[in-house]
All heavy atoms as a GROMACS GRO file, in nm:
protein
  474
    1MET      N    1  10.894   9.369  11.652
    1MET     CA    2  10.820   9.492  11.636
    1MET      C    3  10.898   9.585  11.542
    1MET      O    4  11.019   9.600  11.554
    1MET     CB    5  10.800   9.558  11.772
    1MET     CG    6  10.719   9.684  11.763
    1MET     SD    7  10.644   9.727  11.920
    1MET     CE    8  10.743   9.866  11.968
    2ASP      N    9  10.827   9.647  11.455
    2ASP     CA   10  10.888   9.740  11.359
    2ASP      C   11  10.930   9.868  11.432
    2ASP      O   12  10.850   9.931  11.499
    2ASP     CB   13  10.784   9.773  11.251
    2ASP     CG   14  10.843   9.851  11.136
    2ASP    OD1   15  10.962   9.889  11.143
    2ASP    OD2   16  10.770   9.873  11.038
    3PRO      N   17  11.058   9.908  11.421
    3PRO     CA   18  11.104  10.027  11.492
    3PRO      C   19  11.034  10.155  11.446
    3PRO      O   20  11.032  10.254  11.518
    3PRO     CB   21  11.254  10.033  11.464
    3PRO     CG   22  11.278   9.942  11.351
    3PRO     CD   23  11.165   9.843  11.347
    4ARG      N   24  10.974  10.153  11.328
    4ARG     CA   25  10.902  10.270  11.281
    4ARG      C   26  10.772  10.292  11.356
    4ARG      O   27  10.710  10.397  11.342
    4ARG     CB   28  10.877  10.260  11.131
    4ARG     CG   29  11.005  10.268  11.051
    4ARG     CD   30  10.978  10.243  10.907
    4ARG     NE   31  10.938  10.104  10.892
    4ARG     CZ   32  10.910  10.045  10.778
    4ARG    NH1   33  10.918  10.114  10.666
    4ARG    NH2   34  10.877   9.920  10.772
    5ASP      N   35  10.730  10.194  11.434
    5ASP     CA   36  10.606  10.206  11.510
    5ASP      C   37  10.630  10.262  11.651
    5ASP      O   38  10.536  10.272  11.729
    5ASP     CB   39  10.537  10.070  11.523
    5ASP     CG   40  10.482  10.023  11.389
    5ASP    OD1   41  10.452  10.110  11.304
    5ASP    OD2   42  10.468   9.902  11.370
    6THR      N   43  10.752  10.297  11.683
    6THR     CA   44  10.781  10.346  11.816
    6THR      C   45  10.763  10.498  11.820
    6THR      O   46  10.788  10.568  11.722
    6THR     CB   47  10.925  10.312  11.859
    6THR    OG1   48  11.015  10.375  11.769
    6THR    CG2   49  10.947  10.162  11.859
    7PRO      N   50  10.719  10.551  11.935
    7PRO     CA   51  10.702  10.697  11.948
    7PRO      C   52  10.832  10.774  11.924
    7PRO      O   53  10.832  10.882  11.866
    7PRO     CB   54  10.654  10.716  12.091
    7PRO     CG   55  10.595  10.585  12.129
    7PRO     CD   56  10.674  10.481  12.053
    8GLY      N   57  10.945  10.720  11.965
    8GLY     CA   58  11.072  10.788  11.945
    8GLY      C   59  11.106  10.805  11.799
    8GLY      O   60  11.157  10.909  11.757
    9TYR      N   61  11.076  10.705  11.720
    9TYR     CA   62  11.101  10.714  11.575
    9TYR      C   63  11.013  10.820  11.512
    9TYR      O   64  11.058  10.902  11.434
    9TYR     CB   65  11.078  10.579  11.508
    9TYR     CG   66  11.096  10.584  11.358
    9TYR    CD1   67  11.222  10.579  11.302
    9TYR    CD2   68  10.986  10.598  11.273
    9TYR    CE1   69  11.239  10.585  11.165
    9TYR    CE2   70  11.001  10.604  11.137
    9TYR     CZ   71  11.129  10.598  11.083
    9TYR     OH   72  11.146  10.606  10.947
   10ARG      N   73  10.887  10.818  11.547
   10ARG     CA   74  10.794  10.917  11.492
   10ARG      C   75  10.832  11.058  11.532
   10ARG      O   76  10.823  11.151  11.452
   10ARG     CB   77  10.652  10.885  11.535
   10ARG     CG   78  10.601  10.757  11.472
   10ARG     CD   79  10.462  10.726  11.515
   10ARG     NE   80  10.420  10.600  11.455
   10ARG     CZ   81  10.309  10.540  11.487
   10ARG    NH1   82  10.226  10.593  11.574
   10ARG    NH2   83  10.277  10.426  11.429
   11LEU      N   84  10.874  11.075  11.655
   11LEU     CA   85  10.918  11.205  11.702
   11LEU      C   86  11.040  11.252  11.624
   11LEU      O   87  11.048  11.365  11.578
   11LEU     CB   88  10.951  11.198  11.852
   11LEU     CG   89  11.000  11.324  11.918
   11LEU    CD1   90  10.892  11.432  11.919
   11LEU    CD2   91  11.042  11.294  12.060
   12HIS      N   92  11.136  11.162  11.604
   12HIS     CA   93  11.257  11.193  11.528
   12HIS      C   94  11.223  11.232  11.384
   12HIS      O   95  11.276  11.329  11.330
   12HIS     CB   96  11.353  11.075  11.530
   12HIS     CG   97  11.469  11.091  11.439
   12HIS    ND1   98  11.573  11.177  11.464
   12HIS    CD2   99  11.495  11.033  11.319
   12HIS    CE1  100  11.659  11.172  11.363
   12HIS    NE2  101  11.614  11.085  11.275
   13ARG      N  102  11.136  11.156  11.320
   13ARG     CA  103  11.097  11.185  11.182
   13ARG      C  104  11.026  11.319  11.172
   13ARG      O  105  11.048  11.396  11.079
   13ARG     CB  106  11.007  11.074  11.126
   13ARG     CG  107  11.079  10.943  11.102
   13ARG     CD  108  11.187  10.952  10.999
   13ARG     NE  109  11.136  11.004  10.874
   13ARG     CZ  110  11.205  11.078  10.788
   13ARG    NH1  111  11.330  11.106  10.812
   13ARG    NH2  112  11.150  11.122  10.678
   14THR      N  113  10.939  11.348  11.268
   14THR     CA  114  10.867  11.476  11.267
   14THR      C  115  10.964  11.591  11.281
   14THR      O  116  10.955  11.691  11.209
   14THR     CB  117  10.762  11.479  11.378
   14THR    OG1  118  10.673  11.368  11.362
   14THR    CG2  119  10.682  11.607  11.374
   15LEU      N  120  11.058  11.579  11.375
   15LEU     CA  121  11.159  11.684  11.391
   15LEU      C  122  11.244  11.699  11.265
   15LEU      O  123  11.274  11.811  11.223
   15LEU     CB  124  11.248  11.654  11.511
   15LEU     CG  125  11.198  11.701  11.646
   15LEU    CD1  126  11.284  11.645  11.758
   15LEU    CD2  127  11.195  11.851  11.651
   16SER      N  128  11.282  11.590  11.205
   16SER     CA  129  11.361  11.595  11.082
   16SER      C  130  11.284  11.666  10.971
   16SER      O  131  11.340  11.748  10.898
   16SER     CB  132  11.398  11.455  11.036
   16SER     OG  133  11.484  11.395  11.127
   17ASN      N  134  11.156  11.634  10.960
   17ASN     CA  135  11.074  11.698  10.857
   17ASN      C  136  11.060  11.848  10.882
   17ASN      O  137  11.069  11.929  10.789
   17ASN     CB  138  10.937  11.632  10.848
   17ASN     CG  139  10.942  11.495  10.788
   17ASN    OD1  140  11.035  11.460  10.717
   17ASN    ND2  141  10.841  11.415  10.818
   18LEU      N  142  11.038  11.887  11.006
   18LEU     CA  143  11.028  12.029  11.038
   18LEU      C  144  11.159  12.103  11.012
   18LEU      O  145  11.160  12.214  10.959
   18LEU     CB  146  10.986  12.050  11.184
   18LEU     CG  147  10.840  12.029  11.216
   18LEU    CD1  148  10.817  12.038  11.367
   18LEU    CD2  149  10.752  12.130  11.144
   19ASN      N  150  11.269  12.039  11.047
   19ASN     CA  151  11.400  12.102  11.027
   19ASN      C  152  11.437  12.113  10.879
   19ASN      O  153  11.518  12.197  10.842
   19ASN     CB  154  11.508  12.026  11.103
   19ASN     CG  155  11.497  12.050  11.253
   19ASN    OD1  156  11.455  12.155  11.297
   19ASN    ND2  157  11.536  11.951  11.330
   20SER      N  158  11.377  12.031  10.795
   20SER     CA  159  11.410  12.035  10.653
   20SER      C  160  11.329  12.140  10.576
   20SER      O  161  11.356  12.165  10.459
   20SER     CB  162  11.390  11.898  10.590
   20SER     OG  163  11.252  11.866  10.585
   21ILE      N  164  11.232  12.202  10.642
   21ILE     CA  165  11.151  12.304  10.575
   21ILE      C  166  11.232  12.432  10.561
   21ILE      O  167  11.294  12.479  10.656
   21ILE     CB  168  11.022  12.332  10.656
   21ILE    CG1  169  10.933  12.209  10.659
   21ILE    CG2  170  10.946  12.452  10.598
   21ILE    CD1  171  10.812  12.221  10.749
   22ASN      N  172  11.232  12.488  10.441
   22ASN     CA  173  11.300  12.614  10.416
   22ASN      C  174  11.207  12.726  10.463
   22ASN      O  175  11.117  12.769  10.391
   22ASN     CB  176  11.333  12.630  10.268
   22ASN     CG  177  11.412  12.755  10.239
   22ASN    OD1  178  11.445  12.831  10.331
   22ASN    ND2  179  11.444  12.776  10.113
   23THR      N  180  11.229  12.774  10.584
   23THR     CA  181  11.138  12.873  10.644
   23THR      C  182  11.154  13.012  10.585
   23THR      O  183  11.069  13.097  10.606
   23THR     CB  184  11.158  12.878  10.796
   23THR    OG1  185  11.293  12.910  10.825
   23THR    CG2  186  11.119  12.746  10.861
   24GLU      N  187  11.262  13.035  10.510
   24GLU     CA  188  11.283  13.167  10.450
   24GLU      C  189  11.174  13.199  10.348
   24GLU      O  190  11.145  13.315  10.323
   24GLU     CB  191  11.419  13.174  10.385
   24GLU     CG  192  11.533  13.167  10.484
   24GLU     CD  193  11.669  13.160  10.416
   24GLU    OE1  194  11.675  13.164  10.292
   24GLU    OE2  195  11.768  13.149  10.489
   25GLN      N  196  11.114  13.096  10.292
   25GLN     CA  197  11.010  13.117  10.192
   25GLN      C  198  10.872  13.133  10.253
   25GLN      O  199  10.776  13.162  10.184
   25GLN     CB  200  11.008  13.000  10.093
   25GLN     CG  201  11.136  12.986  10.015
   25GLN     CD  202  11.132  12.866   9.923
   25GLN    OE1  203  11.040  12.787   9.925
   25GLN    NE2  204  11.238  12.851   9.842
   26LEU      N  205  10.860  13.116  10.384
   26LEU     CA  206  10.732  13.126  10.453
   26LEU      C  207  10.712  13.265  10.510
   26LEU      O  208  10.808  13.338  10.536
   26LEU     CB  209  10.725  13.024  10.566
   26LEU     CG  210  10.740  12.879  10.527
   26LEU    CD1  211  10.745  12.790  10.651
   26LEU    CD2  212  10.627  12.834  10.436
   27ASP      N  213  10.585  13.302  10.532
   27ASP     CA  214  10.561  13.430  10.596
   27ASP      C  215  10.587  13.417  10.747
   27ASP      O  216  10.605  13.308  10.801
   27ASP     CB  217  10.420  13.480  10.567
   27ASP     CG  218  10.310  13.383  10.609
   27ASP    OD1  219  10.343  13.280  10.668
   27ASP    OD2  220  10.192  13.411  10.580
   28SER      N  221  10.591  13.530  10.814
   28SER     CA  222  10.632  13.536  10.954
   28SER      C  223  10.548  13.447  11.047
   28SER      O  224  10.604  13.376  11.130
   28SER     CB  225  10.629  13.680  11.002
   28SER     OG  226  10.673  13.689  11.135
   29PRO      N  227  10.414  13.449  11.037
   29PRO     CA  228  10.336  13.361  11.126
   29PRO      C  229  10.369  13.212  11.109
   29PRO      O  230  10.376  13.137  11.206
   29PRO     CB  231  10.191  13.389  11.090
   29PRO     CG  232  10.193  13.525  11.030
   29PRO     CD  233  10.327  13.536  10.960
   30ASP      N  234  10.391  13.170  10.985
   30ASP     CA  235  10.426  13.030  10.960
   30ASP      C  236  10.564  12.997  11.014
   30ASP      O  237  10.587  12.888  11.067
   30ASP     CB  238  10.416  12.997  10.812
   30ASP     CG  239  10.273  12.989  10.761
   30ASP    OD1  240  10.184  12.966  10.844
   30ASP    OD2  241  10.252  13.007  10.640
   31GLN      N  242  10.658  13.089  11.001
   31GLN     CA  243  10.791  13.070  11.057
   31GLN      C  244  10.783  13.052  11.209
   31GLN      O  245  10.850  12.966  11.266
   31GLN     CB  246  10.882  13.188  11.025
   31GLN     CG  247  10.923  13.197  10.880
   31GLN     CD  248  11.005  13.321  10.851
   31GLN    OE1  249  11.026  13.406  10.936
   31GLN    NE2  250  11.054  13.330  10.728
   32GLU      N  251  10.699  13.132  11.273
   32GLU     CA  252  10.681  13.121  11.418
   32GLU      C  253  10.619  12.987  11.456
   32GLU      O  254  10.658  12.927  11.555
   32GLU     CB  255  10.596  13.236  11.470
   32GLU     CG  256  10.664  13.371  11.462
   32GLU     CD  257  10.573  13.487  11.500
   32GLU    OE1  258  10.468  13.462  11.563
   32GLU    OE2  259  10.607  13.601  11.466
   33ARG      N  260  10.524  12.941  11.377
   33ARG     CA  261  10.460  12.812  11.405
   33ARG      C  262  10.560  12.697  11.394
   33ARG      O  263  10.561  12.605  11.477
   33ARG     CB  264  10.344  12.788  11.309
   33ARG     CG  265  10.224  12.874  11.336
   33ARG     CD  266  10.109  12.841  11.240
   33ARG     NE  267  10.007  12.943  11.247
   33ARG     CZ  268   9.986  13.035  11.153
   33ARG    NH1  269  10.058  13.035  11.042
   33ARG    NH2  270   9.892  13.125  11.168
   34ILE      N  271  10.644  12.702  11.291
   34ILE     CA  272  10.746  12.598  11.273
   34ILE      C  273  10.844  12.600  11.390
   34ILE      O  274  10.879  12.496  11.446
   34ILE     CB  275  10.820  12.617  11.139
   34ILE    CG1  276  10.726  12.602  11.021
   34ILE    CG2  277  10.940  12.521  11.128
   34ILE    CD1  278  10.673  12.462  10.998
   35ALA      N  279  10.887  12.719  11.431
   35ALA     CA  280  10.982  12.732  11.542
   35ALA      C  281  10.920  12.680  11.671
   35ALA      O  282  10.986  12.608  11.748
   35ALA     CB  283  11.026  12.877  11.558
   36LYS      N  284  10.795  12.714  11.697
   36LYS     CA  285  10.729  12.669  11.820
   36LYS      C  286  10.708  12.518  11.819
   36LYS      O  287  10.732  12.451  11.919
   36LYS     CB  288  10.595  12.740  11.838
   36LYS     CG  289  10.528  12.704  11.968
   36LYS     CD  290  10.419  12.798  12.005
   36LYS     CE  291  10.368  12.758  12.142
   36LYS     NZ  292  10.323  12.868  12.220
   37ALA      N  293  10.667  12.462  11.705
   37ALA     CA  294  10.647  12.318  11.695
   37ALA      C  295  10.778  12.244  11.717
   37ALA      O  296  10.782  12.142  11.786
   37ALA     CB  297  10.587  12.282  11.559
   38THR      N  298  10.886  12.295  11.660
   38THR     CA  299  11.017  12.234  11.676
   38THR      C  300  11.058  12.235  11.823
   38THR      O  301  11.104  12.134  11.877
   38THR     CB  302  11.122  12.306  11.590
   38THR    OG1  303  11.080  12.299  11.454
   38THR    CG2  304  11.258  12.242  11.604
   39THR      N  305  11.040  12.350  11.889
   39THR     CA  306  11.076  12.362  12.030
   39THR      C  307  10.995  12.264  12.116
   39THR      O  308  11.050  12.196  12.203
   39THR     CB  309  11.054  12.506  12.079
   39THR    OG1  310  11.134  12.594  12.000
   39THR    CG2  311  11.089  12.522  12.226
   40LEU      N  312  10.865  12.258  12.092
   40LEU     CA  313  10.781  12.167  12.170
   40LEU      C  314  10.819  12.021  12.148
   40LEU      O  315  10.825  11.943  12.245
   40LEU     CB  316  10.633  12.189  12.134
   40LEU     CG  317  10.573  12.322  12.180
   40LEU    CD1  318  10.433  12.340  12.123
   40LEU    CD2  319  10.570  12.328  12.333
   41LEU      N  320  10.846  11.983  12.026
   41LEU     CA  321  10.886  11.845  11.999
   41LEU      C  322  11.020  11.811  12.062
   41LEU      O  323  11.040  11.700  12.110
   41LEU     CB  324  10.888  11.817  11.849
   41LEU     CG  325  10.752  11.806  11.783
   41LEU    CD1  326  10.766  11.802  11.632
   41LEU    CD2  327  10.676  11.684  11.833
   42GLU      N  328  11.112  11.907  12.064
   42GLU     CA  329  11.240  11.884  12.129
   42GLU      C  330  11.221  11.866  12.280
   42GLU      O  331  11.284  11.781  12.341
   42GLU     CB  332  11.336  12.000  12.101
   42GLU     CG  333  11.386  11.999  11.958
   42GLU     CD  334  11.463  12.125  11.922
   42GLU    OE1  335  11.459  12.225  11.997
   42GLU    OE2  336  11.528  12.124  11.815
   43GLN      N  337  11.130  11.943  12.339
   43GLN     CA  338  11.102  11.928  12.482
   43GLN      C  339  11.038  11.793  12.511
   43GLN      O  340  11.073  11.727  12.609
   43GLN     CB  341  11.011  12.041  12.532
   43GLN     CG  342  11.081  12.174  12.539
   43GLN     CD  343  10.988  12.285  12.581
   43GLN    OE1  344  10.866  12.270  12.586
   43GLN    NE2  345  11.046  12.400  12.612
   44VAL      N  346  10.946  11.751  12.426
   44VAL     CA  347  10.883  11.619  12.442
   44VAL      C  348  10.988  11.510  12.430
   44VAL      O  349  10.989  11.413  12.505
   44VAL     CB  350  10.770  11.599  12.340
   44VAL    CG1  351  10.724  11.454  12.336
   44VAL    CG2  352  10.654  11.689  12.372
   45GLY      N  353  11.080  11.527  12.336
   45GLY     CA  354  11.187  11.430  12.318
   45GLY      C  355  11.270  11.416  12.444
   45GLY      O  356  11.308  11.305  12.483
   46LEU      N  357  11.298  11.528  12.510
   46LEU     CA  358  11.374  11.522  12.634
   46LEU      C  359  11.295  11.451  12.744
   46LEU      O  360  11.352  11.376  12.823
   46LEU     CB  361  11.410  11.664  12.680
   46LEU     CG  362  11.516  11.736  12.598
   46LEU    CD1  363  11.530  11.880  12.647
   46LEU    CD2  364  11.649  11.665  12.607
   47LEU      N  365  11.166  11.474  12.747
   47LEU     CA  366  11.083  11.414  12.851
   47LEU      C  367  11.063  11.264  12.831
   47LEU      O  368  11.043  11.191  12.926
   47LEU     CB  369  10.946  11.483  12.857
   47LEU     CG  370  10.948  11.627  12.903
   47LEU    CD1  371  10.809  11.689  12.889
   47LEU    CD2  372  10.997  11.638  13.047
   48THR      N  373  11.069  11.218  12.706
   48THR     CA  374  11.045  11.077  12.680
   48THR      C  375  11.170  10.991  12.693
   48THR      O  376  11.159  10.868  12.696
   48THR     CB  377  10.987  11.056  12.538
   48THR    OG1  378  11.077  11.109  12.442
   48THR    CG2  379  10.851  11.123  12.524
   49GLN      N  380  11.286  11.054  12.704
   49GLN     CA  381  11.410  10.977  12.721
   49GLN      C  382  11.427  10.946  12.870
   49GLN      O  383  11.421  11.035  12.952
   49GLN     CB  384  11.531  11.056  12.670
   49GLN     CG  385  11.527  11.080  12.523
   49GLN     CD  386  11.641  11.171  12.478
   49GLN    OE1  387  11.724  11.212  12.558
   49GLN    NE2  388  11.642  11.203  12.351
   50PRO      N  389  11.447  10.819  12.903
   50PRO     CA  390  11.462  10.783  13.044
   50PRO      C  391  11.580  10.856  13.108
   50PRO      O  392  11.692  10.852  13.059
   50PRO     CB  393  11.488  10.632  13.040
   50PRO     CG  394  11.444  10.588  12.907
   50PRO     CD  395  11.456  10.705  12.815
   51GLY      N  396  11.554  10.927  13.215
   51GLY     CA  397  11.658  10.995  13.291
   51GLY      C  398  11.703  11.126  13.231
   51GLY      O  399  11.777  11.202  13.294
   52ALA      N  400  11.662  11.160  13.110
   52ALA     CA  401  11.710  11.282  13.045
   52ALA      C  402  11.652  11.407  13.111
   52ALA      O  403  11.719  11.508  13.122
   52ALA     CB  404  11.675  11.281  12.897
   53SER      N  405  11.529  11.400  13.158
   53SER     CA  406  11.468  11.518  13.218
   53SER      C  407  11.534  11.553  13.350
   53SER      O  408  11.532  11.667  13.393
   53SER     CB  409  11.318  11.498  13.236
   53SER     OG  410  11.294  11.388  13.319
   54ALA      N  411  11.596  11.458  13.415
   54ALA     CA  412  11.667  11.486  13.539
   54ALA      C  413  11.798  11.560  13.512
   54ALA      O  414  11.844  11.639  13.594
   54ALA     CB  415  11.696  11.357  13.615
   55GLU      N  416  11.857  11.537  13.395
   55GLU     CA  417  11.983  11.600  13.361
   55GLU      C  418  11.967  11.742  13.310
   55GLU      O  419  12.056  11.823  13.317
   55GLU     CB  420  12.056  11.517  13.253
   55GLU     CG  421  12.090  11.377  13.300
   55GLU     CD  422  12.144  11.294  13.184
   55GLU    OE1  423  12.167  11.350  13.075
   55GLU    OE2  424  12.162  11.173  13.203
   56VAL      N  425  11.852  11.773  13.252
   56VAL     CA  426  11.828  11.902  13.190
   56VAL      C  427  11.712  11.970  13.260
   56VAL      O  428  11.614  11.906  13.295
   56VAL     CB  429  11.795  11.884  13.040
   56VAL    CG1  430  11.768  12.018  12.974
   56VAL    CG2  431  11.904  11.810  12.969
   57ASN      N  432  11.724  12.100  13.280
   57ASN     CA  433  11.614  12.176  13.340
   57ASN      C  434  11.508  12.200  13.233
   57ASN      O  435  11.523  12.286  13.148
   57ASN     CB  436  11.666  12.309  13.395
   57ASN     CG  437  11.559  12.384  13.468
   57ASN    OD1  438  11.453  12.330  13.499
   57ASN    ND2  439  11.586  12.512  13.494
   58VAL      N  440  11.402  12.121  13.237
   58VAL     CA  441  11.298  12.128  13.135
   58VAL      C  442  11.174  12.191  13.197
   58VAL      O  443  11.126  12.148  13.301
   58VAL     CB  444  11.261  11.987  13.082
   58VAL    CG1  445  11.148  11.996  12.983
   58VAL    CG2  446  11.382  11.922  13.019
   59THR      N  447  11.121  12.294  13.130
   59THR     CA  448  10.996  12.353  13.172
   59THR      C  449  10.902  12.350  13.054
   59THR      O  450  10.941  12.368  12.940
   59THR     CB  451  11.014  12.499  13.219
   59THR    OG1  452  11.070  12.574  13.111
   59THR    CG2  453  11.106  12.506  13.340
   60VAL      N  454  10.776  12.326  13.085
   60VAL     CA  455  10.674  12.320  12.980
   60VAL      C  456  10.570  12.428  13.009
   60VAL      O  457  10.514  12.433  13.118
   60VAL     CB  458  10.608  12.181  12.977
   60VAL    CG1  459  10.497  12.178  12.874
   60VAL    CG2  460  10.710  12.073  12.952
   61ASP      N  461  10.548  12.514  12.912
   61ASP     CA  462  10.448  12.617  12.924
   61ASP      C  463  10.317  12.565  12.868
   61ASP      O  464  10.315  12.501  12.764
   61ASP     CB  465  10.488  12.744  12.846
   61ASP     CG  466  10.617  12.803  12.899
   61ASP    OD1  467  10.643  12.790  13.021
   61ASP    OD2  468  10.692  12.863  12.820
   62SER      N  469  10.211  12.594  12.939
   62SER     CA  470  10.082  12.550  12.885
   62SER      C  471   9.991  12.668  12.861
   62SER      O  472  10.014  12.776  12.898
   62SER     CB  473  10.015  12.454  12.982
   62SER     OG  474  10.002  12.511  13.109
   0.00000   0.00000   0.00000
């Protein structure tokens, strides 16, 4: 199986892409969207790692 087809890889690539965006050139609402998306993806990453959610106090707002 190609490792690029795994959810963990896609999550990592998405986070990498978001982190590489130069947010200083964006307006305030877009900066907030990038920050929120990054935070949510990091939380999902913690939840998808076996046993990681038990080690960290993770809360999800809906």
